[in-house]
One Martini backbone bead per residue (centre of mass of N, CA, C, O) as a GRO file, in nm:
protein
  151
    1MET     BB    1   1.647  -2.708   7.484
    2GLY     BB    2   1.565  -2.478   7.295
    3THR     BB    3   1.652  -2.141   7.218
    4GLN     BB    4   1.417  -2.127   7.019
    5PRO     BB    5   1.138  -2.094   6.899
    6LEU     BB    6   0.859  -2.315   6.829
    7THR     BB    7   0.670  -2.347   6.555
    8VAL     BB    8   0.335  -2.485   6.564
    9ALA     BB    9   0.122  -2.712   6.367
   10LEU     BB   10  -0.214  -2.825   6.387
   11PHE     BB   11  -0.408  -3.078   6.232
   12GLN     BB   12  -0.743  -3.122   6.133
   13LEU     BB   13  -0.906  -3.412   6.011
   14THR     BB   14  -1.104  -3.587   5.759
   15SER     BB   15  -1.047  -3.897   5.715
   16ILE     BB   16  -1.055  -4.139   5.458
   17ASP     BB   17  -1.073  -4.402   5.198
   18ASP     BB   18  -0.927  -4.147   5.013
   19SER     BB   19  -0.611  -4.044   4.947
   20ALA     BB   20  -0.662  -3.806   4.772
   21SER     BB   21  -0.853  -3.639   4.940
   22ASN     BB   22  -0.660  -3.621   5.181
   23GLU     BB   23  -0.429  -3.473   5.021
   24ALA     BB   24  -0.603  -3.230   4.950
   25GLU     BB   25  -0.655  -3.139   5.241
   26ILE     BB   26  -0.357  -3.101   5.322
   27PHE     BB   27  -0.279  -2.898   5.105
   28SER     BB   28  -0.476  -2.686   5.188
   29CYS     BB   29  -0.371  -2.646   5.473
   30LEU     BB   30  -0.082  -2.563   5.381
   31ASP     BB   31  -0.180  -2.302   5.227
   32GLU     BB   32  -0.303  -2.169   5.468
   33LEU     BB   33  -0.042  -2.158   5.635
   34ARG     BB   34   0.137  -1.999   5.448
   35ALA     BB   35  -0.052  -1.745   5.456
   36MET     BB   36   0.013  -1.723   5.782
   37GLY     BB   37   0.351  -1.798   5.797
   38GLY     BB   38   0.372  -2.071   5.917
   39ALA     BB   39   0.601  -2.337   6.022
   40ARG     BB   40   0.827  -2.557   6.157
   41LEU     BB   41   0.608  -2.761   6.281
   42ILE     BB   42   0.399  -3.025   6.148
   43LEU     BB   43   0.098  -3.179   6.263
   44LEU     BB   44  -0.057  -3.494   6.201
   45PRO     BB   45  -0.276  -3.723   6.222
   46GLU     BB   46  -0.400  -4.015   6.257
   47ASN     BB   47  -0.469  -4.113   5.940
   48SER     BB   48  -0.423  -3.900   5.719
   49LEU     BB   49  -0.422  -4.081   5.434
   50TYR     BB   50  -0.586  -4.318   5.591
   51LEU     BB   51  -0.930  -4.440   5.651
   52ARG     BB   52  -1.099  -4.703   5.745
   53LEU     BB   53  -1.457  -4.757   5.696
   54ASP     BB   54  -1.457  -5.056   5.589
   55ARG     BB   55  -1.419  -5.346   5.765
   56GLN     BB   56  -1.393  -5.533   5.482
   57ALA     BB   57  -1.162  -5.381   5.404
   58ALA     BB   58  -0.868  -5.326   5.312
   59VAL     BB   59  -0.577  -5.193   5.407
   60LYS     BB   60  -0.400  -4.908   5.294
   61GLY     BB   61  -0.073  -4.914   5.232
   62HIS     BB   62   0.196  -4.736   5.228
   63GLU     BB   63   0.492  -4.605   5.073
   64LEU     BB   64   0.794  -4.437   5.067
   65CYS     BB   65   0.754  -4.401   4.735
   66ASP     BB   66   0.536  -4.225   4.735
   67SER     BB   67   0.441  -3.920   4.601
   68VAL     BB   68   0.346  -3.762   4.853
   69PHE     BB   69   0.617  -3.746   4.997
   70ALA     BB   70   0.763  -3.573   4.791
   71ARG     BB   71   0.554  -3.335   4.805
   72LEU     BB   72   0.605  -3.275   5.107
   73SER     BB   73   0.917  -3.235   5.087
   74ASP     BB   74   0.892  -2.991   4.905
   75TYR     BB   75   0.747  -2.812   5.103
   76CYS     BB   76   0.966  -2.824   5.322
   77ARG     BB   77   1.179  -2.686   5.155
   78GLN     BB   78   1.034  -2.425   5.086
   79GLN     BB   79   0.936  -2.383   5.419
   80GLN     BB   80   1.138  -2.479   5.635
   81CYS     BB   81   1.020  -2.772   5.737
   82GLU     BB   82   0.830  -3.007   5.935
   83ILE     BB   83   0.673  -3.336   5.919
   84LEU     BB   84   0.423  -3.508   6.100
   85LEU     BB   85   0.291  -3.839   6.022
   86THR     BB   86   0.019  -4.074   6.023
   87THR     BB   87   0.026  -4.414   5.871
   88PRO     BB   88  -0.019  -4.654   5.687
   89LEU     BB   89   0.243  -4.902   5.637
   90ARG     BB   90   0.469  -5.073   5.440
   91GLU     BB   91   0.666  -5.338   5.586
   92ASN     BB   92   0.781  -5.639   5.480
   93GLY     BB   93   0.458  -5.713   5.435
   94ARG     BB   94   0.357  -5.513   5.656
   95LEU     BB   95   0.163  -5.348   5.890
   96VAL     BB   96   0.207  -5.000   6.008
   97ASN     BB   97   0.179  -4.752   6.238
   98ALA     BB   98   0.321  -4.467   6.116
   99THR     BB   99   0.563  -4.223   6.184
  100LEU     BB  100   0.658  -3.951   5.983
  101ARG     BB  101   0.948  -3.772   5.851
  102LEU     BB  102   0.948  -3.452   5.701
  103SER     BB  103   1.203  -3.310   5.476
  104GLY     BB  104   1.409  -3.116   5.264
  105SER     BB  105   1.704  -3.257   5.399
  106ALA     BB  106   1.564  -3.563   5.406
  107PRO     BB  107   1.461  -3.843   5.402
  108THR     BB  108   1.204  -4.030   5.459
  109GLU     BB  109   1.110  -4.125   5.796
  110VAL     BB  110   1.076  -4.364   6.036
  111VAL     BB  111   1.014  -4.267   6.399
  112TYR     BB  112   0.740  -4.464   6.438
  113ARG     BB  113   0.571  -4.742   6.586
  114LYS     BB  114   0.295  -4.854   6.714
  115ILE     BB  115   0.250  -5.022   7.007
  116HIS     BB  116  -0.053  -4.958   7.108
  117LEU     BB  117  -0.305  -5.126   7.013
  118PHE     BB  118  -0.644  -5.112   6.922
  119ASP     BB  119  -0.836  -5.310   7.143
  120VAL     BB  120  -1.205  -5.357   7.135
  121ASP     BB  121  -1.500  -5.442   7.347
  122VAL     BB  122  -1.840  -5.352   7.274
  123GLU     BB  123  -2.142  -5.367   7.353
  124GLY     BB  124  -2.312  -5.379   7.049
  125ALA     BB  125  -2.034  -5.401   6.900
  126PRO     BB  126  -1.790  -5.427   6.698
  127PRO     BB  127  -1.491  -5.522   6.703
  128VAL     BB  128  -1.163  -5.383   6.771
  129ARG     BB  129  -0.862  -5.473   6.566
  130GLU     BB  130  -0.549  -5.380   6.506
  131SER     BB  131  -0.380  -5.659   6.535
  132ASP     BB  132  -0.505  -5.781   6.273
  133GLU     BB  133  -0.318  -5.564   6.089
  134PHE     BB  134  -0.103  -5.491   6.278
  135ALA     BB  135   0.212  -5.421   6.376
  136PRO     BB  136   0.412  -5.368   6.636
  137GLY     BB  137   0.601  -5.186   6.801
  138ARG     BB  138   0.888  -5.143   7.027
  139ALA     BB  139   0.941  -4.823   7.054
  140PRO     BB  140   0.992  -4.534   7.159
  141ALA     BB  141   1.022  -4.184   7.069
  142VAL     BB  142   1.284  -3.927   6.995
  143ILE     BB  143   1.307  -3.612   6.855
  144GLU     BB  144   1.478  -3.344   6.675
  145VAL     BB  145   1.371  -2.994   6.657
  146ALA     BB  146   1.547  -2.719   6.668
  147GLY     BB  147   1.638  -2.840   6.968
  148TRP     BB  148   1.380  -3.005   7.016
  149LYS     BB  149   1.191  -3.229   7.192
  150VAL     BB  150   1.013  -3.503   7.029
  151GLY     BB  151   0.733  -3.767   7.124
   0.00000   0.00000   0.00000
């Protein structure tokens, strides 16, 4: 366990199927957090950058080279913090539900790929099958942030 307190900020977002709108909401939250004094670790929810609303539409997967990750890394460098966010990501031609670690001192990295995909059948509703779109991850993950274990 870390010897110093770890200041953590949790964001709640209303993500939609428009990545630009989601990015704007994230950066608005980051501006608000900066005005309140910041945090060492910022956690964003699953589907932060994209949430498919139309079941017939293809899932938009981000790539690590997308400009939003460079902008978030710049924020991290300026604020001396790290961000963990989960979003659909394209890897080797497949979609994964990936948790990314952004910091100002290292390249953006995938630290976790969702293992247990959400497949459910509810009477009277269309089935939901993440496994139709996403490849599952293989292992849980624990990372270290400022001496603290996070998983």
